[in-house]
N, CA, C and O atoms as CSV, one atom per row, in Angstrom:
chain,resi,resn,atom,element,x,y,z
A,1,MET,N,N,46.657,-53.445,-68.333
A,1,MET,CA,C,46.154,-53.026,-69.649
A,1,MET,C,C,45.313,-51.754,-69.496
A,1,MET,O,O,44.765,-51.478,-68.429
A,2,ALA,N,N,45.228,-51.008,-70.561
A,2,ALA,CA,C,44.498,-49.740,-70.478
A,2,ALA,C,C,42.998,-50.002,-70.462
A,2,ALA,O,O,42.496,-50.857,-71.192
A,3,ASP,N,N,42.291,-49.255,-69.622
A,3,ASP,CA,C,40.845,-49.436,-69.532
A,3,ASP,C,C,40.191,-48.528,-70.560
A,3,ASP,O,O,40.059,-47.321,-70.354
A,4,ASP,N,N,39.783,-49.132,-71.671
A,4,ASP,CA,C,39.182,-48.304,-72.721
A,4,ASP,C,C,37.666,-48.205,-72.569
A,4,ASP,O,O,37.005,-47.565,-73.386
A,5,GLY,N,N,37.115,-48.827,-71.542
A,5,GLY,CA,C,35.685,-48.716,-71.281
A,5,GLY,C,C,34.855,-49.673,-72.097
A,5,GLY,O,O,33.636,-49.711,-71.928
A,6,ASN,N,N,35.479,-50.471,-73.001
A,6,ASN,CA,C,34.707,-51.385,-73.837
A,6,ASN,C,C,34.764,-52.822,-73.345
A,6,ASN,O,O,34.126,-53.702,-73.923
A,7,GLN,N,N,35.522,-53.066,-72.282
A,7,GLN,CA,C,35.655,-54.441,-71.805
A,7,GLN,C,C,34.518,-54.748,-70.844
A,7,GLN,O,O,34.571,-54.384,-69.669
A,8,THR,N,N,33.492,-55.416,-71.347
A,8,THR,CA,C,32.323,-55.697,-70.517
A,8,THR,C,C,32.571,-56.876,-69.597
A,8,THR,O,O,31.819,-57.090,-68.646
A,9,THR,N,N,33.638,-57.659,-69.873
A,9,THR,CA,C,33.886,-58.839,-69.047
A,9,THR,C,C,34.647,-58.486,-67.786
A,9,THR,O,O,34.776,-59.319,-66.889
A,10,SER,N,N,35.155,-57.263,-67.701
A,10,SER,CA,C,35.925,-56.893,-66.525
A,10,SER,C,C,35.000,-56.689,-65.333
A,10,SER,O,O,33.879,-56.199,-65.474
A,11,ILE,N,N,35.483,-57.071,-64.170
A,11,ILE,CA,C,34.675,-56.901,-62.960
A,11,ILE,C,C,34.891,-55.490,-62.430
A,11,ILE,O,O,36.029,-55.042,-62.287
A,12,VAL,N,N,33.816,-54.801,-62.143
A,12,VAL,CA,C,33.919,-53.433,-61.653
A,12,VAL,C,C,33.991,-53.467,-60.134
A,12,VAL,O,O,33.058,-53.921,-59.471
A,13,GLU,N,N,35.084,-52.992,-59.596
A,13,GLU,CA,C,35.292,-52.918,-58.150
A,13,GLU,C,C,35.053,-54.251,-57.469
A,13,GLU,O,O,34.646,-54.290,-56.307
A,14,GLY,N,N,35.303,-55.358,-58.185
A,14,GLY,CA,C,35.212,-56.667,-57.567
A,14,GLY,C,C,33.792,-57.162,-57.376
A,14,GLY,O,O,33.599,-58.244,-56.822
A,15,THR,N,N,32.786,-56.407,-57.816
A,15,THR,CA,C,31.416,-56.888,-57.659
A,15,THR,C,C,30.768,-56.944,-59.036
A,15,THR,O,O,30.982,-56.040,-59.844
A,16,PRO,N,N,29.984,-57.978,-59.328
A,16,PRO,CA,C,29.302,-58.044,-60.619
A,16,PRO,C,C,28.307,-56.893,-60.750
A,16,PRO,O,O,27.662,-56.487,-59.784
A,17,GLU,N,N,28.208,-56.391,-61.958
A,17,GLU,CA,C,27.327,-55.223,-62.152
A,17,GLU,C,C,25.882,-55.677,-62.094
A,17,GLU,O,O,25.421,-56.440,-62.943
A,18,THR,N,N,25.174,-55.202,-61.087
A,18,THR,CA,C,23.778,-55.614,-60.952
A,18,THR,C,C,22.899,-54.627,-61.713
A,18,THR,O,O,23.153,-53.423,-61.723
A,19,LEU,N,N,21.871,-55.159,-62.342
A,19,LEU,CA,C,20.966,-54.273,-63.084
A,19,LEU,C,C,20.160,-53.451,-62.092
A,19,LEU,O,O,19.692,-53.962,-61.075
A,20,SER,N,N,20.006,-52.179,-62.402
A,20,SER,CA,C,19.206,-51.342,-61.511
A,20,SER,C,C,17.747,-51.737,-61.678
A,20,SER,O,O,17.302,-52.007,-62.794
A,21,PRO,N,N,17.002,-51.774,-60.586
A,21,PRO,CA,C,15.591,-52.186,-60.690
A,21,PRO,C,C,14.841,-51.213,-61.592
A,21,PRO,O,O,15.156,-50.023,-61.622
A,22,PRO,N,N,13.850,-51.716,-62.326
A,22,PRO,CA,C,13.107,-50.818,-63.225
A,22,PRO,C,C,12.418,-49.724,-62.433
A,22,PRO,O,O,11.888,-49.959,-61.346
A,23,LYS,N,N,12.435,-48.534,-62.992
A,23,LYS,CA,C,11.798,-47.417,-62.280
A,23,LYS,C,C,10.297,-47.620,-62.290
A,23,LYS,O,O,9.709,-47.992,-63.306
A,24,THR,N,N,9.694,-47.371,-61.154
A,24,THR,CA,C,8.241,-47.475,-61.103
A,24,THR,C,C,7.683,-46.245,-61.804
A,24,THR,O,O,8.108,-45.123,-61.527
A,25,PRO,N,N,6.737,-46.450,-62.708
A,25,PRO,CA,C,6.217,-45.280,-63.430
A,25,PRO,C,C,5.565,-44.311,-62.461
A,25,PRO,O,O,4.865,-44.711,-61.531
A,26,SER,N,N,5.804,-43.051,-62.693
A,26,SER,CA,C,5.210,-42.057,-61.786
A,26,SER,C,C,3.709,-42.046,-61.998
A,26,SER,O,O,3.246,-42.169,-63.132
A,27,PRO,N,N,2.943,-41.901,-60.936
A,27,PRO,CA,C,1.479,-41.915,-61.083
A,27,PRO,C,C,1.039,-40.733,-61.941
A,27,PRO,O,O,1.652,-39.667,-61.887
A,28,PRO,N,N,-0.008,-40.913,-62.725
A,28,PRO,CA,C,-0.449,-39.807,-63.579
A,28,PRO,C,C,-0.881,-38.617,-62.734
A,28,PRO,O,O,-1.481,-38.771,-61.671
A,29,LYS,N,N,-0.565,-37.442,-63.228
A,29,LYS,CA,C,-0.933,-36.249,-62.458
A,29,LYS,C,C,-2.443,-36.092,-62.465
A,29,LYS,O,O,-3.095,-36.204,-63.504
A,30,THR,N,N,-2.976,-35.834,-61.303
A,30,THR,CA,C,-4.419,-35.606,-61.242
A,30,THR,C,C,-4.679,-34.211,-61.800
A,30,THR,O,O,-3.995,-33.258,-61.428
A,31,PRO,N,N,-5.646,-34.087,-62.675
A,31,PRO,CA,C,-5.885,-32.767,-63.258
A,31,PRO,C,C,-6.283,-31.776,-62.170
A,31,PRO,O,O,-7.046,-32.105,-61.262
A,32,SER,N,N,-5.767,-30.589,-62.273
A,32,SER,CA,C,-6.081,-29.597,-61.249
A,32,SER,C,C,-7.549,-29.216,-61.375
A,32,SER,O,O,-8.056,-29.084,-62.490
A,33,PRO,N,N,-8.229,-29.041,-60.272
A,33,PRO,CA,C,-9.656,-28.690,-60.340
A,33,PRO,C,C,-9.815,-27.334,-61.008
A,33,PRO,O,O,-8.945,-26.472,-60.879
A,34,PRO,N,N,-10.917,-27.137,-61.720
A,34,PRO,CA,C,-11.096,-25.843,-62.391
A,34,PRO,C,C,-11.143,-24.718,-61.381
A,34,PRO,O,O,-11.715,-24.851,-60.299
A,35,LYS,N,N,-10.532,-23.611,-61.753
A,35,LYS,CA,C,-10.512,-22.485,-60.814
A,35,LYS,C,C,-11.917,-21.919,-60.678
A,35,LYS,O,O,-12.628,-21.726,-61.664
A,36,THR,N,N,-12.294,-21.659,-59.449
A,36,THR,CA,C,-13.609,-21.060,-59.248
A,36,THR,C,C,-13.492,-19.584,-59.596
A,36,THR,O,O,-12.565,-18.912,-59.144
A,37,PRO,N,N,-14.413,-19.079,-60.387
A,37,PRO,CA,C,-14.303,-17.663,-60.764
A,37,PRO,C,C,-14.440,-16.791,-59.531
A,37,PRO,O,O,-15.202,-17.126,-58.624
A,38,PRO,N,N,-13.727,-15.692,-59.478
A,38,PRO,CA,C,-13.838,-14.823,-58.296
A,38,PRO,C,C,-15.248,-14.278,-58.190
A,38,PRO,O,O,-15.896,-14.031,-59.208
A,39,PRO,N,N,-15.726,-14.089,-56.985
A,39,PRO,CA,C,-17.102,-13.576,-56.831
A,39,PRO,C,C,-17.195,-12.187,-57.435
A,39,PRO,O,O,-16.226,-11.429,-57.402
A,40,PRO,N,N,-18.353,-11.848,-57.985
A,40,PRO,CA,C,-18.490,-10.510,-58.582
A,40,PRO,C,C,-18.279,-9.437,-57.528
A,40,PRO,O,O,-18.691,-9.575,-56.377
A,41,LYS,N,N,-17.631,-8.372,-57.951
A,41,LYS,CA,C,-17.369,-7.301,-56.989
A,41,LYS,C,C,-18.685,-6.661,-56.571
A,41,LYS,O,O,-19.539,-6.338,-57.396
A,42,THR,N,N,-18.816,-6.489,-55.267
A,42,THR,CA,C,-20.025,-5.825,-54.796
A,42,THR,C,C,-19.860,-4.342,-55.079
A,42,THR,O,O,-18.799,-3.775,-54.819
A,43,PRO,N,N,-20.892,-3.713,-55.607
A,43,PRO,CA,C,-20.749,-2.284,-55.912
A,43,PRO,C,C,-20.417,-1.510,-54.653
A,43,PRO,O,O,-20.956,-1.777,-53.579
A,44,SER,N,N,-19.532,-0.559,-54.801
A,44,SER,CA,C,-19.135,0.201,-53.625
A,44,SER,C,C,-20.336,1.000,-53.122
A,44,SER,O,O,-21.102,1.541,-53.920
A,45,PRO,N,N,-20.500,1.074,-51.808
A,45,PRO,CA,C,-21.655,1.812,-51.276
A,45,PRO,C,C,-21.545,3.281,-51.663
A,45,PRO,O,O,-20.442,3.803,-51.825
A,46,PRO,N,N,-22.696,3.953,-51.813
A,46,PRO,CA,C,-22.650,5.374,-52.186
A,46,PRO,C,C,-21.881,6.165,-51.142
A,46,PRO,O,O,-22.005,5.926,-49.940
A,47,LYS,N,N,-21.095,7.099,-51.618
A,47,LYS,CA,C,-20.294,7.881,-50.676
A,47,LYS,C,C,-21.209,8.715,-49.795
A,47,LYS,O,O,-22.203,9.283,-50.248
A,48,THR,N,N,-20.847,8.770,-48.537
A,48,THR,CA,C,-21.635,9.608,-47.632
A,48,THR,C,C,-21.331,11.056,-47.997
A,48,THR,O,O,-20.186,11.396,-48.295
A,49,PRO,N,N,-22.351,11.907,-47.976
A,49,PRO,CA,C,-22.115,13.307,-48.351
A,49,PRO,C,C,-21.045,13.922,-47.469
A,49,PRO,O,O,-21.026,13.731,-46.253
A,50,GLN,N,N,-20.158,14.664,-48.109
A,50,GLN,CA,C,-19.076,15.282,-47.349
A,50,GLN,C,C,-19.638,16.319,-46.383
A,50,GLN,O,O,-20.615,17.009,-46.676
A,51,VAL,N,N,-18.999,16.406,-45.236
A,51,VAL,CA,C,-19.400,17.431,-44.277
A,51,VAL,C,C,-18.877,18.765,-44.795
A,51,VAL,O,O,-17.742,18.857,-45.262
A,52,THR,N,N,-19.694,19.773,-44.711
A,52,THR,CA,C,-19.283,21.090,-45.222
A,52,THR,C,C,-18.086,21.586,-44.429
A,52,THR,O,O,-17.959,21.282,-43.243
A,53,PRO,N,N,-17.193,22.358,-45.080
A,53,PRO,CA,C,-15.964,22.800,-44.415
A,53,PRO,C,C,-16.202,23.558,-43.121
A,53,PRO,O,O,-15.309,23.618,-42.276
A,54,ASP,N,N,-17.395,24.145,-42.941
A,54,ASP,CA,C,-17.590,24.916,-41.712
A,54,ASP,C,C,-17.864,23.999,-40.525
A,54,ASP,O,O,-18.019,24.464,-39.395
A,55,GLY,N,N,-17.921,22.718,-40.782
A,55,GLY,CA,C,-18.049,21.788,-39.675
A,55,GLY,C,C,-19.463,21.366,-39.406
A,55,GLY,O,O,-19.678,20.404,-38.668
A,56,GLY,N,N,-20.449,22.048,-39.975
A,56,GLY,CA,C,-21.832,21.665,-39.714
A,56,GLY,C,C,-22.305,20.664,-40.749
A,56,GLY,O,O,-21.640,20.434,-41.759
A,57,GLU,N,N,-23.468,20.068,-40.487
A,57,GLU,CA,C,-24.009,19.153,-41.480
A,57,GLU,C,C,-24.447,19.957,-42.692
A,57,GLU,O,O,-24.690,21.162,-42.620
A,58,ASP,N,N,-24.538,19.238,-43.817
A,58,ASP,CA,C,-24.901,19.946,-45.038
A,58,ASP,C,C,-26.409,20.094,-45.086
A,58,ASP,O,O,-27.100,19.328,-45.758
A,59,ASP,N,N,-26.909,21.078,-44.374
A,59,ASP,CA,C,-28.354,21.311,-44.405
A,59,ASP,C,C,-28.600,22.788,-44.654
A,59,ASP,O,O,-27.678,23.603,-44.618
A,60,ASP,N,N,-29.839,23.112,-44.903
A,60,ASP,CA,C,-30.155,24.495,-45.294
A,60,ASP,C,C,-30.538,25.375,-44.111
A,60,ASP,O,O,-30.822,26.559,-44.290
A,61,THR,N,N,-30.550,24.817,-42.916
A,61,THR,CA,C,-30.966,25.652,-41.784
A,61,THR,C,C,-29.838,26.607,-41.429
A,61,THR,O,O,-28.664,26.238,-41.471
A,62,THR,N,N,-30.188,27.790,-41.093
A,62,THR,CA,C,-29.183,28.791,-40.743
A,62,THR,C,C,-29.183,29.031,-39.249
A,62,THR,O,O,-28.403,29.844,-38.754
């Protein structure tokens, strides 16, 4: 006979259809800890005075 899929009394592959065990509920997700704010940027140190192009220190002595 044609298998129309509605015959619940038919044996599937010779074994009775066993009910699948109930799924265990997944544990609730733990809330992610709040992000710690990034530390404030430290102000950049003052730039060291540029050395004069002639190679000497930038001073007034001649």
